[in-house]
C-alpha positions in Angstrom: 226.6 105.6 12.8 224.9 102.6 14.3 221.2 102.4 13.9 218.2 100.0 13.9 215.9 100.3 11.0 213.9 98.5 8.3 212.9 98.7 4.7 209.6 96.8 4.5 206.7 96.3 6.9 207.1 92.7 8.3 205.8 90.7 11.3 208.0 91.3 14.4 209.0 87.6 14.5 210.8 88.1 11.1 214.5 89.0 11.7 214.2 91.5 8.8 211.4 93.5 10.6 214.1 95.4 12.4 217.8 95.2 11.5 221.2 96.6 12.7 222.4 99.0 10.1 225.1 101.7 9.5 223.8 105.1 8.3 225.4 108.5 7.7 225.5 110.8 10.7 223.0 113.7 10.1 223.9 117.4 10.5 222.0 120.1 12.5 220.6 123.1 10.6 218.2 125.9 11.5 216.7 125.3 14.9 217.8 121.6 15.0 220.0 120.0 17.6 222.3 117.1 16.8 222.0 114.7 19.8 224.2 111.7 20.7 221.5 109.3 21.8 222.3 107.4 25.1 218.9 105.8 26.0 215.5 105.3 24.3 211.9 104.4 25.2 209.7 102.2 23.0 206.0 103.1 22.5 203.0 101.6 20.6 203.5 104.2 17.9 206.8 102.4 17.0 205.1 99.2 16.1 202.1 100.9 14.5 204.4 102.8 12.1 206.5 99.7 11.4 203.3 97.8 10.5 201.8 100.5 8.3 204.7 102.4 6.7 207.5 100.9 4.7 210.6 102.9 4.0 210.9 104.9 0.8 212.6 103.0 -2.0 216.4 102.8 -1.4 216.0 104.2 2.1 216.1 102.7 5.6 213.4 103.9 8.1 214.5 104.5 11.7 211.8 104.4 14.4 212.0 105.6 18.0 210.2 108.6 19.6 211.7 108.8 23.1 215.3 109.6 23.7 217.8 110.9 26.2 221.2 112.2 25.1 223.8 114.9 24.8 223.6 117.9 22.5 226.8 117.7 20.3 226.0 120.5 17.8 223.3 123.1 17.1 221.9 124.7 14.0 222.6 128.3 13.3 219.2 129.5 14.5 219.1 127.4 17.7 219.1 129.4 20.9 217.6 127.2 23.7 220.5 124.7 24.1 224.3 124.4 23.8 226.6 121.5 23.1 227.0 119.5 26.3 223.4 119.9 27.5 221.7 116.8 28.6 218.3 116.5 27.0 215.2 114.4 26.7 212.5 114.5 24.0 210.0 112.5 21.9 210.8 114.0 18.5 208.8 114.3 15.3 207.1 111.3 13.6 207.8 112.7 10.2 211.6 112.5 10.7 214.1 109.7 11.4 213.7 108.4 15.0 215.9 107.9 18.0 216.9 104.2 17.4 220.3 105.5 16.2 223.5 106.8 17.7 222.8 110.4 16.5 219.6 112.2 15.8 218.5 115.7 14.7 215.5 117.2 16.5 213.9 120.6 16.6 214.9 122.4 19.9 211.3 123.6 20.4 210.2 120.1 21.3 213.2 119.3 23.6 213.6 119.7 27.3 216.5 119.4 29.7 216.7 115.9 31.2 215.6 115.6 34.8 218.9 115.7 36.8 217.8 113.2 39.4 217.1 110.4 36.9 219.6 108.2 35.0 219.4 108.1 31.2 217.1 105.0 31.0 214.7 106.3 33.7 214.4 109.7 31.9 214.0 108.0 28.4 210.6 106.5 29.7 209.0 110.0 30.0 208.9 112.3 27.0 206.3 111.0 24.6 203.9 109.9 27.3 204.4 113.0 29.3 203.5 115.3 26.4 200.5 113.1 25.5 199.2 113.0 29.1 199.8 116.7 29.6 198.0 117.7 26.4 195.1 115.3 27.3 194.7 116.7 30.8 195.1 120.4 30.1 194.6 121.1 26.4 191.7 118.7 25.8 190.0 117.8 29.1 190.6 121.3 30.5 191.4 120.4 34.0 192.5 123.3 36.3 196.3 123.3 37.1 197.2 124.0 40.7 200.6 124.5 42.4 201.8 121.1 43.7 202.2 122.3 47.3 198.7 123.9 47.3 196.3 121.3 45.9 192.7 121.8 46.8 190.2 119.0 46.0 187.8 119.8 43.2 184.6 118.2 41.9 186.5 116.7 39.0 186.5 112.9 38.7 188.6 111.4 35.9 188.3 107.9 34.7 191.6 106.6 33.2 191.1 103.5 31.1 194.3 101.6 30.3 195.9 103.2 33.3 198.9 100.9 33.8 200.5 101.6 30.4 203.0 104.3 29.6 200.6 107.2 29.1 198.4 106.2 32.1 201.4 105.9 34.3 202.4 109.5 33.9 198.8 110.8 33.5 197.8 109.6 37.0 200.9 111.3 38.5 200.3 114.6 36.7 196.6 114.6 37.7 197.4 113.9 41.3 200.4 116.4 41.4 198.8 119.3 39.5 195.0 119.0 39.9 192.5 118.4 42.7 190.7 115.7 40.7 189.8 112.2 42.0 191.4 109.6 39.8 189.6 106.3 39.0 192.0 104.0 37.2 191.3 100.7 35.4 193.6 97.6 35.8 192.9 93.9 35.7 196.0 92.0 36.9 197.4 92.2 40.5 200.6 93.7 39.3 199.0 96.4 37.2 196.5 97.2 40.0 199.4 97.6 42.5 201.3 99.8 39.9 198.5 102.3 39.4 197.8 102.5 43.1 201.5 103.2 43.8 201.3 106.1 41.3 198.4 107.7 43.2 195.1 106.3 41.8 192.3 106.9 44.3 190.2 104.0 43.2 190.8 101.0 40.8 188.2 99.2 38.7 188.7 96.1 36.6 188.3 96.6 32.9 188.0 92.9 32.3 184.6 93.1 34.0 181.7 95.5 33.1 182.9 99.0 33.9 179.6 100.8 34.4 178.3 98.7 37.4 181.7 99.2 39.2 181.6 103.0 38.6 177.9 103.2 39.7 178.8 101.3 42.8 181.5 103.8 43.7 179.0 106.7 43.2 176.2 105.0 45.1 178.6 104.3 48.0 179.4 108.0 48.2 183.1 107.3 47.4 183.1 109.4 44.2 180.9 112.0 42.5 179.8 111.2 38.9 182.6 111.0 36.3 183.4 114.3 34.8 186.3 113.4 32.5 187.5 110.3 30.7 191.1 109.6 29.5 190.6 106.7 27.1 194.0 105.2 26.4 192.8 102.0 24.6 189.7 100.2 23.5 187.6 103.3 23.1 185.1 101.6 20.9 184.7 98.8 23.5 184.0 101.2 26.4 182.4 104.2 24.6 178.8 103.3 25.7 180.0 103.1 29.3 181.7 106.5 29.0 178.5 108.1 27.8 176.4 106.4 30.5 178.9 107.2 33.3 179.7 110.9 32.5 177.7 113.7 33.9 176.3 116.2 31.4 178.9 118.4 29.7 181.6 115.9 30.5 184.6 115.4 28.3 186.2 112.3 26.7 189.8 112.4 25.4 191.2 109.5 23.4 194.5 108.5 21.9 193.7 105.2 20.2 192.5 104.4 16.7 189.0 102.8 16.7 187.7 101.9 13.3 184.4 103.7 14.0 182.5 105.5 16.8 178.9 106.6 16.9 179.7 110.1 18.2 176.1 111.2 18.1 175.6 109.2 21.3 177.2 112.0 23.2 174.6 114.6 22.1 171.9 114.0 24.7 174.4 114.8 27.5 176.2 117.5 25.5 179.4 115.7 26.0 182.6 116.5 24.0 185.1 114.2 22.4 188.7 115.1 21.9 191.5 113.3 20.0 195.0 113.7 21.4 198.0 113.2 19.0 201.1 114.6 20.5 202.9 114.8 17.1 200.3 117.3 15.7 202.4 120.4 16.7 205.7 119.2 15.2 204.1 117.6 12.2 202.3 120.8 11.2 205.0 123.2 12.5 202.4 124.8 14.8 203.1 128.4 15.9 203.0 127.2 19.5 205.2 124.2 19.1 207.6 125.5 21.8 204.9 124.7 24.5 206.2 121.1 24.3 209.7 122.4 25.3 208.2 124.3 28.2 206.1 121.4 29.5 209.1 119.0 29.3 211.1 121.6 31.3 208.2 121.9 33.9 207.9 118.1 34.3 211.7 117.8 34.7 211.5 120.2 37.6 208.6 118.2 39.1 210.7 115.1 38.8 213.7 116.7 40.5 211.4 118.1 43.3 210.2 114.5 44.0 206.6 115.0 42.7 206.8 112.7 39.7 208.8 109.5 39.3 209.9 107.6 36.3 207.4 105.3 34.6 210.1 102.9 33.3 208.9 99.3 33.8 211.5 97.2 32.1 215.0 97.8 30.8 215.8 95.4 27.9 219.5 96.2 27.7 221.5 97.8 24.9 220.0 99.4 21.8 220.1 96.8 19.0 217.7 95.2 16.6 217.2 92.0 18.7 216.3 93.9 21.8 214.0 96.4 20.0 212.2 93.5 18.3 211.6 92.1 21.8 210.2 95.5 22.9 207.8 95.6 19.9 206.7 92.1 20.6 205.8 92.8 24.2 204.0 96.0 23.3 202.0 94.3 20.6 200.9 91.7 23.1 199.3 94.5 25.3 200.9 93.2 28.5 203.5 95.9 29.2 203.4 97.6 32.6 205.0 101.0 32.6 207.5 101.9 29.8 210.1 99.7 28.1 213.5 101.3 27.8 216.9 100.5 26.3 220.3 102.0 26.9 223.6 102.4 25.1 225.1 101.0 21.9 227.5 98.0 21.6 
């Protein structure tokens, strides 16, 4: 089968950093599905793994943790899907990824693709959807409400790095399923317009000091004090602002990898700090791993009902090494708005 992979960690401008390769087609066993991949999304985790983890000697490492495709075979213990089902999923970071024509993936972390989206549109969603959902509901503890019966609450969530992949779906989930007020950060006109279109109630500029902007919104009576923070990048840079802005017993959830944080700064306000890593359940074969299947199914329904829209920002064309290198390069620059997707094999 066709695939894009690498053997050693190299800068993305090196043609050998990602190469077109031919690999054996895998087989589904147990609760695995064999999926014919039709579209993929590219995420920061892709370039982080490429930079930090070379392939095992004699092996080729395949990245990719967002896919849409068709189930072509199931393992003997699989019961949730049948051949022919159209699915979307993020997968498991400990296994070969979705930058290949065929992939095996545990059915407990797979959902049925939203019927109203095309393959590339749907491929933008899985990893960021799981991440955002777990941040909002598992870590930050926001109350879920029925989409048609949303009642405003006292919750005010600050979303830092809101125009990226996770922020783009997190804003929508927060506005669709909770009564929280959403304050998003964005610096460029196009990113500001993007987060406003997704439902952000207020936008502040993260290129300028955050705290004075938030304090101004509070003093003007536009928002109550911040109760929750979704920190999607630069947590170490903004950590003091979070501590200052949050009301007592507020919560911070983060997904990035700061070298260090002085967490004892949160003690005077009895704040809590949560780390979201959406691969934790699959990596450790958690007993509740199937909740990711369930949330993907729920979000697919929300998409088909018109509550959530795709976060695809740019389609870079067919799935090959050249185009995936371009995706990594853009993500490494930190300028992507929405998700980068690719579709089909040559």
